C-alpha positions as CSV (number, residue, x, y, z in Angstrom):
1,M,9.8,-102.3,32.7
2,R,6.3,-101.4,31.5
3,V,6.1,-98.8,34.2
4,S,9.4,-97.2,33.2
5,V,8.4,-97.1,29.5
6,A,5.1,-95.5,30.5
7,F,6.8,-92.8,32.5
8,F,9.2,-92.2,29.6
9,A,6.3,-91.8,27.2
10,L,4.6,-89.4,29.6
11,G,7.7,-87.3,29.9
12,V,8.1,-87.0,26.1
13,A,4.5,-86.0,25.8
14,L,4.8,-83.2,28.4
15,L,8.0,-81.9,27.0
16,S,6.7,-81.8,23.5
17,G,3.6,-79.8,24.6
18,C,5.5,-77.1,26.5
19,P,6.4,-73.8,24.8
20,K,10.0,-73.1,24.1
21,A,11.7,-70.6,26.3
22,P,12.1,-67.2,24.6
23,T,15.5,-66.5,23.1
24,R,17.3,-63.8,25.2
25,P,17.3,-60.7,23.1
26,G,20.7,-59.5,22.2
27,A,21.7,-56.3,20.5
28,G,19.2,-55.2,17.9
29,T,16.5,-57.7,19.0
30,S,13.5,-57.5,21.4
31,A,10.3,-59.3,22.5
32,E,8.4,-56.7,20.3
33,G,10.3,-57.7,17.2
34,D,13.7,-57.7,15.7
35,S,13.5,-53.9,14.7
36,C,13.6,-52.5,18.3
37,R,16.8,-50.6,18.8
38,V,15.9,-48.5,21.9
39,R,13.8,-49.7,24.8
40,V,11.9,-47.3,27.0
41,E,10.0,-48.0,30.2
42,D,7.4,-45.8,31.8
43,S,8.0,-44.7,35.4
44,P,5.3,-44.0,37.9
45,F,3.2,-40.9,37.1
46,T,0.7,-39.1,39.2
47,P,-1.8,-37.1,37.1
48,V,-3.3,-33.9,38.2
49,P,-7.0,-34.6,39.1
50,P,-9.1,-32.8,36.4
51,E,-11.8,-30.4,37.4
52,P,-15.4,-31.2,36.3
53,L,-16.8,-29.0,33.5
54,P,-18.6,-26.1,35.0
55,P,-22.4,-26.3,34.8
56,Q,-23.6,-25.2,31.3
57,R,-26.7,-23.0,31.1
58,S,-28.8,-23.1,27.9
59,R,-31.5,-20.7,26.7
60,V,-34.3,-21.0,24.3
61,G,-35.3,-17.4,23.5
62,V,-38.5,-16.7,21.6
63,A,-38.4,-13.1,20.2
64,V,-41.6,-11.2,19.4
65,H,-41.3,-8.6,16.6
66,A,-44.3,-6.4,16.0
67,D,-43.8,-3.9,13.2
68,L,-45.3,-0.6,14.4
69,A,-46.7,0.2,11.0
70,A,-48.4,-3.2,11.0
71,L,-49.8,-2.6,14.5
72,E,-51.2,0.8,13.3
73,R,-52.8,-0.8,10.3
74,A,-54.3,-3.6,12.4
75,L,-55.7,-1.2,15.0
76,G,-57.0,1.1,12.2
77,K,-59.1,-1.7,10.9
78,E,-60.7,-2.1,14.3
79,V,-61.3,1.6,15.0
80,P,-63.5,3.3,12.5
81,V,-62.6,6.8,11.3
82,T,-66.1,8.1,12.2
83,L,-66.5,7.4,15.9
84,A,-69.9,9.0,16.4
85,A,-72.5,11.1,14.7
86,E,-75.8,12.5,15.7
87,R,-78.3,15.0,14.2
88,R,-80.4,17.5,16.1
89,R,-80.1,16.1,19.5
90,P,-81.9,18.1,22.2
91,I,-79.6,19.7,24.7
92,G,-82.0,21.8,26.7
93,T,-82.1,25.6,26.6
94,P,-79.4,26.0,24.0
95,G,-81.5,24.1,21.5
96,E,-80.3,21.1,19.5
97,V,-76.9,19.9,18.5
98,T,-75.7,18.2,15.4
99,Y,-72.2,16.7,15.6
100,V,-69.7,14.3,13.9
101,V,-66.8,12.8,15.8
102,R,-63.8,11.6,13.7
103,R,-60.5,10.2,14.7
104,G,-57.1,11.1,13.2
105,R,-54.1,8.9,12.6
106,L,-53.2,6.6,15.4
107,G,-49.9,7.1,17.0
108,I,-48.2,4.0,18.5
109,A,-45.2,4.2,20.8
110,L,-43.4,2.5,23.6
111,D,-43.5,4.4,26.9
112,T,-41.7,2.8,29.9
113,A,-42.6,-0.8,29.0
114,R,-46.1,0.1,28.0
115,L,-47.6,0.0,24.5
116,T,-49.2,3.4,24.1
117,V,-51.8,4.4,21.5
118,K,-52.7,8.0,21.0
119,V,-55.8,8.9,19.0
120,P,-56.5,12.6,18.1
121,V,-60.2,13.2,17.9
122,E,-61.9,16.1,16.0
123,V,-65.5,17.1,16.7
124,E,-67.5,19.2,14.3
125,A,-70.6,20.6,16.2
126,E,-73.3,23.1,15.4
127,V,-76.2,24.3,17.6
128,C,-79.5,25.4,16.3
129,K,-82.7,26.9,18.0
130,P,-85.9,25.2,16.9
131,L,-88.5,27.7,15.5
132,G,-91.5,25.7,14.4
133,P,-90.4,23.3,11.6
134,F,-87.1,25.1,11.3
135,C,-83.9,25.1,13.4
136,P,-81.6,27.9,12.3
137,T,-78.0,27.4,13.3
138,Y,-76.6,30.1,15.5
139,G,-73.2,28.7,16.5
140,R,-70.5,26.2,15.6
141,C,-67.4,24.9,17.2
142,S,-64.6,22.3,16.6
143,P,-63.3,21.0,19.8
144,R,-60.3,18.7,19.8
145,L,-59.6,15.8,22.1
146,L,-56.7,13.4,22.6
147,A,-57.5,9.8,23.7
148,T,-54.6,7.8,25.1
149,A,-54.7,4.1,25.8
150,S,-51.8,1.9,27.1
151,V,-51.3,-1.7,28.0
152,P,-48.2,-3.1,29.8
153,L,-45.9,-5.3,27.7
154,L,-44.1,-6.8,30.7
155,L,-46.1,-9.8,31.9
156,S,-46.8,-10.4,35.6
157,E,-45.1,-13.2,37.5
158,G,-48.2,-15.3,36.7
159,Y,-47.9,-14.6,32.9
160,E,-50.8,-12.2,32.8
161,I,-51.2,-8.9,30.9
162,G,-51.8,-6.1,33.3
163,K,-54.7,-3.7,33.3
164,S,-55.0,-1.0,30.6
165,R,-55.0,2.7,31.2
166,V,-57.3,5.1,29.3
167,S,-57.5,8.9,29.4
168,I,-59.2,11.6,27.3
169,A,-58.0,15.2,27.4
170,V,-59.7,18.2,25.8
171,Q,-57.1,20.1,23.7
172,R,-59.4,22.7,22.1
173,D,-62.5,24.2,23.8
174,C,-65.9,24.6,22.4
175,N,-67.7,28.0,22.7
176,I,-70.9,28.6,20.9
177,G,-72.5,32.0,21.0
178,G,-71.0,32.8,24.4
179,Y,-71.9,29.3,25.7
180,D,-69.0,27.2,26.8
181,A,-69.8,23.6,26.0
182,T,-66.4,22.3,27.0
183,P,-67.4,21.0,30.5
184,Q,-70.1,18.9,28.9
185,I,-67.8,17.5,26.3
186,R,-65.2,16.7,29.0
187,S,-67.8,15.0,31.2
188,R,-69.2,12.8,28.3
189,A,-65.6,11.9,27.4
190,Q,-64.8,10.8,30.9
191,N,-67.9,8.7,31.0
192,E,-66.6,6.8,28.0
193,V,-63.2,6.0,29.6
194,G,-64.4,3.2,31.8
195,Q,-66.2,1.5,28.9
196,V,-63.2,1.8,26.6
197,Q,-60.9,0.4,29.3
198,A,-63.2,-2.5,29.9
199,R,-63.3,-3.4,26.2
200,I,-59.5,-3.2,25.9
201,D,-59.0,-5.5,29.0
202,A,-61.6,-8.0,27.7
203,A,-59.8,-8.2,24.3
204,M,-56.4,-9.0,25.8
205,P,-55.4,-12.7,25.1
206,A,-54.6,-15.2,27.9
207,I,-50.8,-15.7,27.7
208,R,-50.2,-18.3,30.4
209,P,-51.8,-21.3,28.4
210,S,-49.4,-20.6,25.5
211,V,-46.4,-20.3,27.7
212,A,-47.4,-23.5,29.5
213,G,-47.7,-25.3,26.1
214,V,-44.1,-24.3,25.2
215,W,-42.9,-25.2,28.6
216,E,-44.4,-28.7,28.3
217,L,-43.0,-29.1,24.8
218,L,-39.5,-28.3,26.0
219,H,-39.6,-31.4,28.3
220,H,-40.0,-33.8,25.3
221,P,-36.8,-35.5,24.2
222,V,-35.2,-34.4,20.9
223,A,-34.0,-37.3,18.8
224,L,-30.4,-37.2,17.7
225,G,-30.2,-40.7,16.4
226,T,-32.0,-44.1,16.6
227,T,-31.1,-44.6,20.3
228,T,-29.8,-41.1,21.4
229,C,-31.7,-38.1,22.3
230,L,-31.3,-34.7,23.9
231,R,-33.0,-34.0,27.2
232,I,-33.8,-30.4,28.2
233,E,-34.5,-29.6,31.8
234,P,-35.8,-26.0,31.9
235,D,-36.0,-24.4,35.3
236,R,-36.4,-20.6,34.7
237,V,-38.5,-18.4,32.4
238,T,-37.6,-14.8,31.7
239,Q,-38.8,-11.8,29.7
240,N,-36.5,-9.1,28.4
241,R,-37.7,-5.5,28.7
242,P,-39.4,-4.4,25.5
243,A,-37.6,-2.0,23.1
244,V,-38.2,-0.4,19.7
245,R,-35.6,-1.4,17.1
246,D,-35.8,-0.5,13.4
247,G,-39.4,0.5,13.5
248,A,-40.5,-2.7,15.4
249,L,-41.5,-3.4,18.9
250,V,-39.3,-6.2,20.3
251,T,-39.3,-8.3,23.4
252,E,-38.1,-11.9,24.2
253,L,-39.4,-14.7,26.3
254,G,-36.8,-17.2,27.2
255,A,-36.6,-20.6,29.0
256,E,-33.3,-21.4,30.7
257,G,-32.0,-24.7,32.0
258,T,-29.5,-27.5,31.5
259,L,-29.2,-30.2,28.7
260,S,-27.9,-33.7,28.7
261,I,-27.5,-36.6,26.3
262,Q,-29.5,-39.7,27.0
263,D,-28.5,-43.1,25.4
264,P,-30.5,-45.2,25.2
265,C,-33.4,-42.7,24.9
266,S,-36.6,-43.5,26.7
267,R,-39.0,-41.7,24.3
268,D,-42.1,-43.7,25.4
269,V,-41.9,-42.4,29.0
270,V,-44.8,-40.1,29.8
271,V,-43.5,-36.5,30.1
272,K,-44.5,-34.8,33.3
273,P,-43.1,-31.2,33.1
274,A,-42.1,-29.4,36.2
275,P,-44.5,-26.7,37.4
276,L,-44.2,-23.5,35.5
277,P,-42.0,-21.1,37.5
278,R,-42.7,-17.5,38.1
279,L,-41.7,-15.1,35.4
280,V,-38.5,-13.1,35.9
281,V,-37.9,-9.8,34.2
282,S,-34.4,-9.7,32.7
283,D,-32.3,-6.7,31.7
284,A,-29.9,-8.8,29.7
285,P,-29.8,-8.4,25.9
286,D,-31.7,-10.7,23.7
287,T,-29.7,-13.9,23.1
288,G,-31.9,-16.0,20.9
289,V,-31.3,-19.7,21.1
290,E,-28.1,-21.0,22.6
291,L,-28.0,-24.7,23.6
292,R,-24.8,-25.9,25.3
293,V,-24.6,-29.7,25.2
294,P,-21.9,-31.6,27.0
295,V,-21.0,-34.7,25.0
296,R,-19.2,-37.2,27.2
297,T,-16.9,-40.1,26.2
298,S,-15.5,-42.4,28.9
299,W,-11.7,-42.9,29.2
300,V,-12.2,-46.6,28.3
301,D,-13.8,-45.6,25.0
302,V,-11.2,-42.8,24.5
303,S,-8.4,-45.3,25.0
304,A,-10.1,-47.8,22.6
305,E,-10.6,-45.0,19.9
306,L,-7.0,-43.8,20.1
307,T,-5.7,-47.4,19.9
308,R,-7.9,-48.1,16.9
309,A,-6.8,-45.0,15.1
310,L,-3.1,-45.4,15.8
311,T,-3.0,-49.1,14.8
312,A,-4.8,-48.4,11.5
313,K,-2.9,-49.1,8.3
314,A,-2.3,-45.4,7.6
315,A,-0.5,-45.0,11.0
316,S,1.5,-48.3,10.8
317,A,4.2,-47.4,8.3
318,A,6.2,-45.3,10.8
319,E,9.5,-46.5,12.1
320,T,8.2,-46.3,15.6
321,R,4.5,-47.2,16.0
322,V,2.0,-46.8,18.8
323,V,0.2,-50.1,19.4
324,K,-1.8,-49.4,22.5
325,V,-3.0,-46.3,24.4
326,E,-4.3,-46.0,27.9
327,A,-5.7,-42.5,28.4
328,E,-6.9,-40.5,31.4
329,G,-7.1,-36.8,32.4
330,S,-4.4,-34.7,34.0
331,G,-5.5,-31.1,34.6
332,A,-6.6,-29.7,31.3
333,L,-4.6,-32.3,29.3
334,V,-4.9,-35.9,28.3
335,T,-2.2,-38.2,29.7
336,M,-1.4,-41.3,27.7
337,R,0.5,-44.4,28.6
338,A,1.5,-45.4,25.1
339,T,2.9,-48.8,24.2
340,L,5.5,-48.4,21.3
341,A,6.8,-50.9,18.8
342,G,9.4,-50.6,16.1
343,A,12.6,-48.7,16.3
344,T,11.7,-47.6,19.8
345,C,9.7,-50.1,21.9
346,G,8.3,-50.3,25.4
347,T,6.0,-47.8,27.2
348,V,6.2,-44.1,27.5
349,R,4.1,-41.4,29.2
350,L,2.9,-38.5,27.1
351,L,0.7,-35.4,27.6
352,A,-1.4,-33.8,24.9
353,E,-4.0,-31.1,24.5
354,P,-7.5,-32.2,23.2
355,W,-9.3,-30.2,20.6
356,F,-12.2,-30.6,18.2
357,D,-11.5,-30.8,14.5
358,A,-14.6,-29.5,12.8
359,S,-13.5,-30.7,9.4
360,S,-13.4,-34.4,10.5
361,T,-16.0,-33.9,13.4
362,R,-13.6,-35.8,15.7
363,I,-11.6,-35.0,18.8
364,R,-7.9,-34.7,18.0
365,L,-4.7,-34.3,20.0
366,R,-2.0,-31.6,19.7
367,N,1.1,-30.3,21.4
368,V,2.2,-33.8,22.4
369,I,5.0,-33.7,25.0
370,E,6.5,-35.8,27.8
371,P,5.7,-34.8,31.4
372,P,8.0,-32.1,32.8
373,G,11.4,-33.5,33.9
374,R,11.3,-36.5,31.6
375,S,13.2,-36.9,28.3
376,K,13.2,-40.6,27.7
377,L,12.0,-40.6,24.2
378,A,14.7,-39.7,21.7
379,D,12.4,-39.6,18.7
380,L,9.6,-37.7,20.5
381,A,9.1,-35.4,17.5
382,A,8.3,-38.4,15.3
383,V,5.9,-40.0,17.8
384,A,4.2,-36.7,18.5
385,R,3.7,-36.1,14.8
386,L,2.3,-39.6,14.4
387,I,-0.2,-39.0,17.3
388,E,-1.2,-35.5,16.1
389,T,-1.7,-36.7,12.6
390,H,-3.6,-40.0,13.2
391,A,-5.1,-40.0,16.7
392,A,-8.8,-39.3,16.6
393,I,-11.8,-39.9,18.9
394,T,-15.3,-40.2,17.4
395,L,-18.1,-38.6,19.4
396,P,-20.8,-40.9,20.6
397,V,-23.5,-38.5,19.2
398,D,-24.2,-37.4,15.7
399,L,-24.1,-33.6,16.1
400,G,-25.1,-33.3,12.4
401,A,-28.7,-34.4,13.3
402,G,-29.1,-31.5,15.8
403,P,-30.0,-28.5,13.6
404,A,-32.9,-30.2,11.9
405,A,-34.3,-31.8,15.1
406,L,-34.0,-28.6,17.1
407,T,-35.5,-26.4,14.4
408,T,-38.5,-28.8,14.3
409,L,-38.8,-28.4,18.1
410,A,-38.7,-24.6,17.7
411,Q,-41.3,-24.6,15.0
412,G,-43.6,-26.5,17.3
413,F,-43.9,-23.3,19.4
414,A,-46.1,-21.9,16.7
415,R,-49.1,-24.0,17.6
416,D,-52.4,-22.0,17.6
417,L,-50.7,-18.7,16.4
418,P,-53.3,-16.0,15.5
419,E,-53.8,-14.9,12.0
420,G,-51.1,-12.5,10.7
421,V,-48.4,-13.9,13.0
422,E,-45.5,-15.8,11.3
423,I,-42.7,-17.8,12.9
424,D,-39.1,-17.8,11.7
425,A,-37.1,-20.5,13.4
426,K,-33.6,-21.8,12.5
427,I,-30.9,-23.6,14.5
428,G,-27.5,-23.7,12.8
429,K,-24.7,-26.2,12.9
430,S,-23.0,-26.8,16.2
431,T,-19.6,-25.5,17.2
432,V,-17.3,-27.3,19.7
433,P,-15.1,-24.6,21.2
434,R,-13.9,-26.7,24.1
435,V,-12.9,-30.3,24.9
436,H,-12.5,-30.7,28.6
437,P,-10.9,-33.7,30.5
438,E,-12.9,-34.9,33.6
439,R,-12.2,-37.8,36.0
440,E,-14.5,-40.1,34.1
441,G,-13.7,-39.1,30.5
442,L,-13.5,-36.4,27.9
443,V,-16.3,-33.8,27.5
444,A,-16.8,-32.0,24.2
445,L,-18.9,-28.9,24.7
446,A,-21.2,-28.6,21.6
447,I,-23.1,-25.3,21.2
448,F,-26.1,-24.9,18.9
449,S,-27.1,-21.3,18.2
450,G,-30.0,-19.9,16.3
451,H,-33.2,-17.9,16.6
452,T,-37.0,-18.3,17.0
453,T,-39.0,-15.2,16.1
454,F,-42.7,-14.5,16.0
455,R,-43.4,-11.6,13.6
456,L,-46.5,-9.5,13.3
457,R,-46.6,-8.1,9.8
């Protein structure tokens, strides 16, 4: 008897602990709630494998603007107006010569990628014949010369300035009392060419150390947040052909490469830049700074963001609600397996175009449709409107921090600038012209544009 009572008690305990069987839904009821009137069920769907985002090349161009009038003033301070003067210098049989050599206004121009400086030179000379303590003048002349010096503005592959060229031409002869002194003047001028050329070459700055410093700086991470940074991997350096624009000599040195987001950011890692590559001359127009940054979000995070946005209070008042989203890529679109509740319940497959909403700084969805050949959702328009209004994906990176951080990087290029050279650097807000589905997630292509200019004034 005790055994039967024990078994009876055990049976009651087990039955009382089991959940009740669900009531079979009838018309107007469902497992999702009493409001479900139409049930839909997703059928198998094979997405189109999305293509990866093509490689994105970025460029940091540093423009050099040298105002021609400023160059003329700077050179004018270095080259005195009176180049030489001498009184009663013996010249043999003709007697003694007194002369003054003065330069005219410097002319600066660009000649086939060489900076050319032309200097007109006027000589006032008179010759006298010594007679005791006197030296009566018996002839005068005013020869004219043109000195031309040029230096190449295109650097060599090793980032060096090439050799200068100097020439002096006699433009007006010197005849004194039937004596032609022009050959002597020409000879003395030619003797000066080598010395002038050597002085010019010795005064040319070493460019490679400055370029190497910028190259090393580009390898440092750029902080975009407390744990996120931008990594630049430059692999090419170019120089655009020089030109004259609006009275200024203009050329641009640029570093090209790829960028990536790193999170967490290893800022304490010792930076070892790649070797400085050989310089390449480019015929492309100046582009300034254009940084193309792919910002990636995994499909797991995309699904979580969409579900969070569509189950928020603002999106929950609709007659048919979206309570869960599982997203992946299909070609250029986002495909969603959406779980519905409310008037229509169950699961449905939807396609949508991703785009970036600059006003909210989030990825949104538009043009929501069912896959071709399917029309299971009677209230598709209402569900599409719900998704297009409320679905949003927050980027994992604060793009708003980019302009200030990148401008600071560009201003760092100005280390050890010579006197009289100013830097003008500014990187603007990003634009996101493209959101691209990949196999692993969504990629928002952020583009930062701006300029970095060295100005000689």
